[in-house]
N, C-alpha and C positions, 0 to 999 in steps of 0.2 A: 802772888803778884803784888807789887806795891807801886802806887802811882798817885799823882795829884792831877785831877781832871776837872774842868769846868762843867757847868750844868749841861752844856751841849757836847760833853765828852772831849772837848779840845784839850790837848796836852801842850802843844808848843808850835813854834814857827821858826824856820831857819835854824834848826838844831839848838833852840833856846826855849826856856820856859816863858810863859806869858805873864808871870807874876813873881813876886818875891815875898815869901812867907817864912820868916825866920823860925817860927815855932814848928812848922812842918819840916824844915830842914833838920832841926834837932830831933824830931820824932823819927825821921828817915834814918839818921845816923844811929840813934839808939836801937832801932829794930834790926838794922842790917849789919851793924858792926860785929865782926867775928864770924860772919857767914859768907858763903860764896854769893856773888851777884852775877846774874846772866843778863847780857844786854846786846843790842845790835851795835854795829860799828859806829853809826852816827851818834848814838847816845854816848858811847865811850869818848868819841872825839869832841863832844860838847863839854867834857870836864877839862879844867886846866891841867890836871895831873891825876893819876889814879887815886881813888879814895883810900884813906888809911885803914888798916886792919880789916881788909876784905880781899878775898880772891876774886879777880875780875875774869869772867869768861865772856869773851867777845865773839859774837857770831858775825861772819861776813861771807859773801859768796866769792870774794877775791882770794884766790889761792896763793897769791904772792904777798898778802897783807901780813905784816908782823909787828909786834910791839916788843920793844927792848926794855922790859920791866919785869922783875921777878914775881910780882903779884898778878900778872896778866897772862892769860892763855887764849890763843886764837883757835876757834873751831869754825866749821863750815855748815853746821845745821843745829837746830834746837835739839834734835835727838842726840847728836854727838855731845852737846853740852850736858844734857841730862844724864847720859851714860857715864860721863866723866865724874859726876857727883852722885851716882846711884846709891852709894852707901852713906851719904850725908843726910842728916835728919831734916835740916832746914836750909832751903835755897830760895833766894829772892830773884824774881824776874823784875827788872827795873826799866824795861822799855827798849826801844820805842814802840810806836804804834803797831808795826808789822809783827814785832816779836811778841807783843801782848796777844795779838790775834792767834798766832801760832801756839802760844803757851797756854791759852785759856783751857783747852780740853785736858791738859795735864795738871792744872792747878787745883789745889784744895782750899785755898783761902785767898781773899783779896783784901788788902789794906789800902783803902782808897781815901784820899783827901778830896772831898767834893768842894771845889771853889765856887762860891755863890756869885757867878758872873757868867757871861757868854762872850766869846771872842770870834767875831766873824772872819777874821783874817788868819786863823790857825791853819796849819798844813799837816798836823799830826793829831790823831785821835785815839782815845781809849775805846775798846770794843764795848758795845751795849751789854749791860749786866742783865741777864735774863732771869726773871723772877721764878721761872720753873726750874732753874738750875742752881740759883744762889739764894741763900737766906741771910738777911741782915741780922747779925748777932749783937752788935753794939754800935752806938753812935755818940759822938761828943761834939757839941757845937762850940765854935770859937768865933766871937764877934770881931768885927772890924775894929781896929784900934790904931794908935800912933805908929806901930811897927808893921801893921798889916792893912794894906789898902782894901782888901776884900775879906768878908766873912767867909768861913769855911767850916766844914764838918768832917771829922774823922769817922769813916764808916768801915766796919769790919764785916765781911761776908764769909760764910763757909759754904762749901758745895753741899747741896742737899743729897741725902742718901736716896738711892732709887728703890 
């Protein structure tokens, strides 16, 4: 899973992010380029167009929903999305909140950008990262600067072995 979430786990409001962090966008592009990305319909619709160099797998309950773009596939469950990519080594779950909750049990790694702020008006949230399930393996702090209104930390978690 890959996400940017505030201290209170808020992700966004009205199909949009709550912040603009150019360095985080660059990191997202670097990590996900060339790999399939799985997302919910609302996350997909928040993009102005499909992201380049990535297969988009869009989950929706709407059986009539379609996307006329050769990099996009519509499925109707997370399990269907995962089955489609069962032979792919690296797949990214990119949101939104409900998809993250569904995908957490299947995930082996979390790439989280922790935005050091809280947003009381958010309507979408990242699931709580449970310490008994996940182990922090790396972190890198990025201070607030002229391009970034908020400080943030890149956090990488791996699923603990039982």
